[in-house]
SEZA-260165 format. One record per residue: y, z, x of N, C-alpha, C, O, CB in turn; residue in three letters. Coordinates in steps of 0.02 Angstrom, whole numbers, padded with zeros to 5 digits, always signed. Glycine has a CB too. Example, Ala and Ser with C-alpha at 12.3 -4.5 7.8 and 13.67 -1.06 7.14 Angstrom:
-00284+00390+00660-00225+00390+00615-00165+00390+00660-00166+00423+00712-00224+00452+00565ala-00112+00354+00642-00053+00357+00684+00002+00394+00645+00057+00402+00670-00030+00286+00704ser
//
This chain:
+03650+08427+06028+03636+08359+06047+03689+08311+06021+03706+08262+06055+03568+08338+06022met+03716+08324+05962+03767+08280+05934+03829+08281+05978+03856+08228+05993+03784+08300+05863ile+03851+08340+05999+03909+08345+06043+03897+08311+06109+03941+08279+06137+03927+08418+06054gly+03836+08318+06135+03819+08287+06199+03822+08211+06193+03849+08178+06238+03748+08309+06222glu+03795+08184+06139+03797+08111+06129+03869+08088+06122+03887+08034+06146+03756+08091+06067his+03911+08128+06088+03981+08110+06079+04016+08104+06148+04054+08057+06159+04017+08164+06035his+04003+08151+06193+04033+08149+06260+04007+08087+06297+04047+08052+06329+04016+08213+06299ile+03942+08074+06294+03914+08018+06329+03940+07952+06302+03949+07904+06340+03838+08019+06325met+03952+07948+06237+03975+07885+06208+04046+07868+06230+04066+07811+06226+03971+07887+06132ser+04083+07918+06253+04151+07906+06279+04151+07896+06354+04203+07881+06383+04197+07963+06260lys+04095+07905+06387+04091+07902+06459+04083+07830+06482+04040+07793+06459+04034+07945+06486thr+04126+07811+06529+04125+07743+06556+04099+07746+06628+04126+07782+06670+04197+07710+06554lys+04046+07708+06641+04012+07709+06706+04015+07639+06737+04005+07588+06703+03939+07732+06699ile+04029+07638+06803+04025+07576+06840+03965+07580+06886+03956+07629+06923+04091+07563+06880met+03923+07528+06885+03870+07521+06934+03893+07468+06983+03909+07412+06964+03800+07500+06900ile+03896+07488+07046+03919+07442+07098+03863+07430+07147+03843+07474+07184+03982+07470+07134leu+03837+07369+07146+03784+07351+07193+03789+07278+07211+03813+07237+07173+03714+07366+07162asp+03766+07263+07271+03764+07194+07294+03692+07181+07312+03670+07194+07368+03813+07181+07354tyr+03655+07155+07264+03583+07149+07272+03562+07077+07284+03579+07032+07245+03547+07177+07212thr+03526+07066+07338+03496+07001+07350+03422+07003+07335+03391+06952+07320+03509+06978+07423lys+03393+07063+07339+03322+07073+07328+03308+07076+07253+03337+07118+07218+03298+07137+07364asn+03263+07034+07229+03249+07032+07157+03219+07097+07132+03232+07117+07075+03202+06975+07142leu+03179+07132+07173+03151+07196+07152+03207+07246+07140+03204+07284+07092+03102+07223+07205asp+03258+07246+07183+03315+07291+07175+03354+07274+07112+03376+07320+07077+03362+07287+07236glu+03362+07210+07096+03399+07192+07036+03363+07216+06973+03395+07233+06924+03410+07116+07032ser+03297+07218+06975+03259+07246+06919+03274+07320+06909+03279+07344+06853+03184+07237+06930asp+03282+07356+06964+03299+07427+06960+03366+07435+06926+03374+07479+06884+03300+07459+07031ile+03415+07394+06945+03482+07401+06916+03486+07377+06844+03524+07404+06805+03532+07362+06958tyr+03447+07327+06827+03443+07306+06757+03414+07362+06714+03439+07377+06660+03401+07241+06750leu+03362+07394+06739+03332+07451+06704+03382+07508+06699+03388+07539+06646+03268+07474+06740thr+03416+07523+06754+03466+07577+06754+03520+07564+06702+03539+07609+06664+03497+07585+06824leu+03546+07503+06701+03598+07486+06653+03572+07493+06581+03608+07518+06538+03623+07414+06665met+03511+07471+06569+03482+07476+06502+03473+07548+06481+03489+07567+06425+03414+07439+06500thr+03447+07590+06526+03437+07661+06511+03504+07694+06494+03509+07732+06446+03402+07697+06570val+03554+07681+06535+03620+07712+06523+03649+07689+06456+03674+07731+06418+03668+07694+06580leu+03646+07625+06442+03672+07600+06378+03634+07628+06319+03663+07645+06267+03670+07524+06376arg+03568+07632+06326+03527+07660+06271+03540+07734+06259+03524+07760+06206+03453+07650+06287asn+03570+07767+06308+03587+07838+06300+03661+07848+06284+03688+07903+06290+03570+07876+06364asn+03695+07795+06262+03762+07801+06236+03819+07792+06285+03877+07802+06267+03769+07865+06205gly+03804+07774+06348+03857+07764+06397+03884+07693+06392+03848+07646+06374+03831+07778+06468phe+03948+07685+06409+03977+07619+06416+03970+07601+06490+03992+07639+06533+04053+07618+06393glu+03939+07544+06505+03921+07528+06574+03946+07458+06593+03937+07410+06556+03846+07532+06584val+03978+07455+06652+03995+07391+06683+03956+07387+06748+03948+07437+06783+04073+07384+06696asp+03933+07328+06765+03898+07318+06828+03937+07266+06868+03949+07210+06845+03824+07296+06817ser+03956+07285+06929+03994+07240+06972+03960+07232+07039+03924+07276+07062+04065+07267+06982leu+03970+07174+07070+03941+07160+07135+03994+07157+07190+03978+07164+07249+03902+07095+07133lys+04056+07146+07172+04109+07137+07221+04150+07201+07229+04182+07224+07182+04155+07079+07200asp+04150+07231+07289+04186+07294+07301+04261+07288+07289+04292+07336+07265+04174+07317+07371pro+04291+07232+07305+04363+07224+07295+04381+07226+07221+04429+07259+07201+04387+07159+07327thr+04343+07190+07181+04353+07192+07108+04341+07263+07082+04379+07287+07039+04306+07142+07073thr+04290+07295+07107+04275+07363+07085+04332+07411+07101+04351+07451+07059+04210+07388+07118ala+04360+07406+07161+04416+07450+07180+04476+07439+07134+04509+07487+07115+04436+07437+07253leu+04489+07377+07116+04544+07363+07070+04532+07394+07002+04579+07421+06971+04554+07287+07063asn+04472+07391+06978+04456+07420+06912+04456+07497+06915+04478+07529+06868+04387+07396+06888arg+04432+07525+06970+04432+07598+06978+04504+07624+06978+04518+07678+06952+04396+07619+07044ile+04550+07586+07006+04620+07605+07008+04649+07611+06937+04698+07648+06927+04661+07554+07048ala+04620+07577+06889+04644+07581+06820+04630+07648+06788+04661+07666+06737+04613+07525+06778ser+04584+07686+06818+04569+07753+06792+04523+07755+06731+04517+07807+06700+04631+07787+06776gly+04492+07700+06714+04451+07699+06653+04379+07725+06664+04344+07739+06616+04447+07630+06625ile+04359+07732+06727+04290+07753+06740+04285+07828+06753+04328+07857+06787+04262+07715+06800tyr+04233+07858+06725+04219+07929+06736+04171+07938+06794+04171+07990+06827+04189+07960+06672asp+04129+07887+06806+04077+07892+06855+04064+07824+06886+04065+07773+06852+04012+07920+06823leu+04052+07824+06952+04032+07763+06987+03965+07775+07019+03955+07824+07055+04086+07743+07041val+03918+07731+07005+03853+07732+07039+03857+07681+07095+03860+07620+07082+03793+07715+06988leu+03858+07705+07156+03871+07664+07214+03809+07659+07257+03785+07708+07285+03930+07692+07256leu+03783+07598+07263+03725+07587+07306+03749+07586+07378+03797+07552+07395+03689+07520+07287asp+03715+07623+07420+03734+07626+07491+03708+07566+07531+03716+07565+07592+03709+07689+07521leu+03678+07518+07498+03655+07458+07533+03702+07399+07522+03680+07342+07520+03584+07440+07509ala+03767+07413+07516+03816+07360+07508+03816+07317+07571+03803+07342+07626+03888+07389+07493met+03830+07253+07564+03821+07208+07621+03883+07198+07664+03878+07205+07725+03798+07143+07597ser+03940+07182+07635+03995+07162+07678+04051+07213+07684+04102+07198+07715+04023+07098+07653tyr+04042+07271+07656+04091+07324+07665+04052+07387+07684+04002+07402+07653+04135+07335+07601met+04076+07423+07734+04043+07485+07753+04041+07531+07693+04092+07544+07661+04080+07518+07813asn+03982+07557+07679+03971+07598+07619+04017+07659+07617+04045+07674+07565+03899+07621+07617asn+04024+07693+07672+04063+07754+07672+04138+07739+07672+04177+07778+07646+04046+07796+07733phe+04158+07682+07700+04227+07660+07694+04243+07648+07620+04296+07668+07595+04241+07596+07736asp+04198+07615+07586+04206+07601+07515+04210+07667+07476+04254+07675+07433+04149+07558+07488leu+04165+07713+07490+04166+07778+07457+04234+07812+07467+04263+07839+07419+04109+07824+07485tyr+04259+07812+07528+04323+07844+07543+04381+07808+07508+04429+07841+07486+04335+07846+07618gln+04378+07743+07503+04430+07705+07468+04430+07723+07394+04483+07731+07363+04420+07629+07477lys+04371+07729+07365+04366+07748+07294+04398+07816+07284+04437+07825+07237+04292+07750+07271ile+04383+07864+07328+04411+07932+07321+04487+07932+07329+04521+07972+07297+04378+07979+07372lys+04513+07890+07373+04586+07886+07382+04619+07855+07320+04674+07876+07300+04604+07845+07445arg+04588+07806+07291+04615+07772+07233+04613+07816+07171+04661+07820+07133+04577+07707+07220ile+04557+07850+07162+04548+07893+07102+04507+07954+07122+04445+07951+07121+04514+07853+07044asn+04540+08007+07140+04505+08067+07164+04467+08104+07108+04426+08147+07123+04554+08115+07197his+04481+08086+07046+04447+08120+06990+04379+08089+06972+04337+08122+06943+04492+08120+06929lys+04369+08026+06990+04307+07993+06972+04249+08025+07010+04254+08040+07069+04311+07917+06987val+04194+08036+06974+04134+08063+07005+04093+08005+07031+04093+07950+07002+04093+08106+06955lys+04058+08016+07086+04020+07963+07119+03948+07986+07131+03936+08040+07157+04053+07943+07184ile+03901+07943+07112+03831+07952+07131+03818+07901+07186+03826+07841+07176+03783+07942+07069phe+03797+07925+07244+03776+07881+07298+03702+07868+07289+03662+07915+07291+03792+07912+07369leu+03683+07806+07280+03613+07788+07271+03586+07763+07337+03615+07718+07368+03604+07735+07215leu+03530+07791+07358+03503+07771+07423+03428+07780+07424+03400+07826+07395+03535+07812+07479ser+03396+07733+07458+03324+07741+07470+03312+07763+07542+03255+07773+07562+03287+07675+07456ser+03365+07771+07580+03360+07791+07650+03396+07856+07663+03410+07895+07617+03388+07737+07695gly+03410+07867+07725+03444+07928+07746+03520+07920+07734+03547+07865+07738+03430+07943+07821met+03552+07976+07719+03624+07976+07708+03657+08023+07757+03632+08078+07769+03641+07997+07635ile+03712+08002+07787+03749+08044+07833+03792+08093+07792+03848+08077+07771+03794+08001+07881asn+03766+08152+07780+03799+08202+07738+03866+08225+07768+03910+08245+07731+03754+08262+07729his+03874+08221+07833+03936+08243+07865+03996+08202+07841+04052+08228+07837+03930+08239+07940asp+03985+08139+07824+04040+08096+07803+04065+08114+07733+04122+08097+07716+04018+08024+07804leu+04024+08148+07694+04044+08165+07625+04039+08239+07610+04047+08259+07553+04001+08127+07576ile+04026+08280+07660+04014+08352+07651+04068+08385+07608+04052+08427+07566+04010+08386+07718arg+04131+08369+07618+04185+08401+07581+04183+08388+07506+04210+08426+07467+04251+08379+07608gly+04151+08333+07486+04148+08316+07415+04083+08339+07382+04076+08335+07321+04155+08242+07407asp+04035+08362+07423+03972+08387+07396+03980+08462+07383+04011+08497+07423+03913+08373+07443leu+03952+08485+07330+03956+08556+07314+03895+08575+07273+03872+08536+07232+04021+08572+07276ser+03868+08636+07284+03813+08658+07241+03836+08672+07170+03795+08676+07124+03780+08720+07271pro+03901+08680+07160+03929+08693+07094+03948+08627+07061+03996+08595+07083+03990+08741+07098asp+03912+08605+07009+03926+08540+06978+03997+08534+06951+04022+08478+06945+03878+08528+06922pro+04030+08589+06936+04099+08586+06911+04149+08568+06966+04204+08544+06952+04119+08651+06879asp+04130+08580+07029+04176+08568+07084+04159+08506+07125+04202+08481+07162+04176+08628+07130lys+04100+08481+07119+04079+08423+07159+04108+08359+07130+04119+08354+07069+04002+08418+07163ala+04121+08311+07172+04143+08246+07149+04095+08192+07173+04103+08133+07156+04215+08231+07174ser+04046+08211+07213+03998+08164+07241+03928+08192+07237+03917+08251+07253+04017+08146+07313cys+03882+08151+07217+03812+08172+07210+03769+08119+07242+03787+08060+07244+03792+08183+07135tyr+03712+08140+07267+03666+08093+07299+03604+08086+07256+03573+08136+07237+03648+08116+07371ile+03586+08025+07242+03527+08011+07202+03483+07964+07242+03503+07907+07256+03545+07982+07132leu+03424+07987+07261+03379+07947+07303+03335+07904+07259+03306+07926+07209+03336+07992+07348arg+03331+07840+07279+03287+07793+07244+03217+07797+07275+03212+07808+07336+03315+07720+07248lys+03166+07789+07238+03166+07782+07165+03176+07850+07131+03161+07902+07160+03101+07749+07140pro+03201+07849+07071+03211+07911+07033+03186+07900+06962+03181+07844+06938+03286+07931+07033phe+03170+07955+06930+03147+07952+06861+03208+07950+06815+03258+07983+06828+03101+08014+06843glu+03204+07911+06762+03259+07905+06715+03278+07973+06685+03337+07987+06675+03242+07856+06660asn+03228+08014+06672+03241+08081+06644+03281+08124+06692+03324+08162+06672+03175+08116+06625glu+03266+08117+06757+03303+08155+06808+03376+08133+06808+03421+08175+06810+03270+08144+06878his+03387+08068+06807+03456+08042+06806+03493+08067+06744+03549+08091+06750+03455+07965+06807leu+03462+08062+06686+03495+08083+06624+03510+08158+06625+03562+08179+06600+03452+08065+06564met+03466+08197+06653+03478+08269+06658+03538+08283+06703+03580+08325+06687+03416+08305+06685gly+03541+08249+06760+03599+08257+06805+03664+08237+06772+03714+08272+06777+03589+08216+06867leu+03663+08180+06737+03723+08156+06704+03746+08205+06650+03805+08218+06642+03712+08087+06675leu+03698+08231+06613+03714+08279+06560+03748+08341+06589+03797+08365+06562+03651+08299+06521ser+03721+08366+06644+03749+08425+06677+03819+08411+06704+03864+08452+06696+03703+08450+06732thr+03827+08355+06737+03889+08340+06772+03945+08321+06723+04003+08338+06735+03877+08284+06821ile+03929+08286+06670+03980+08259+06626+03998+08305+06568+04046+08293+06532+03958+08192+06600leu+03958+08357+06557+03972+08403+06501+04015+08461+06522+04031+08504+06480+03908+08429+06472asn
//
């Protein structure tokens, strides 16, 4: 557990969402709190352009990307992130259906080879933490 916490404390996560719905913002506030309480360094951004600039810096290990972004096509944004930094891992957060064909090449049953994961809302915090532990260790 000590080694696991050490890895998590060095992990930098970006949460990218553009939320107008107050119920959704509560979900992201909770998500940010859970991640920080588990030793992750977390930034939350609403603007995709600013996020892309920060992702280009290479400081993020993981991006949590809500597929309900408003003014940029979600999959275009996903593809831009991958072009800018192909090493960053991405969790696509969705409460709806996802077109797996658009990201099939980045999905893999082997966590060591995948760069993209799908997390359906709502999710349990324990489930998220288990996934992060597996993917980041």
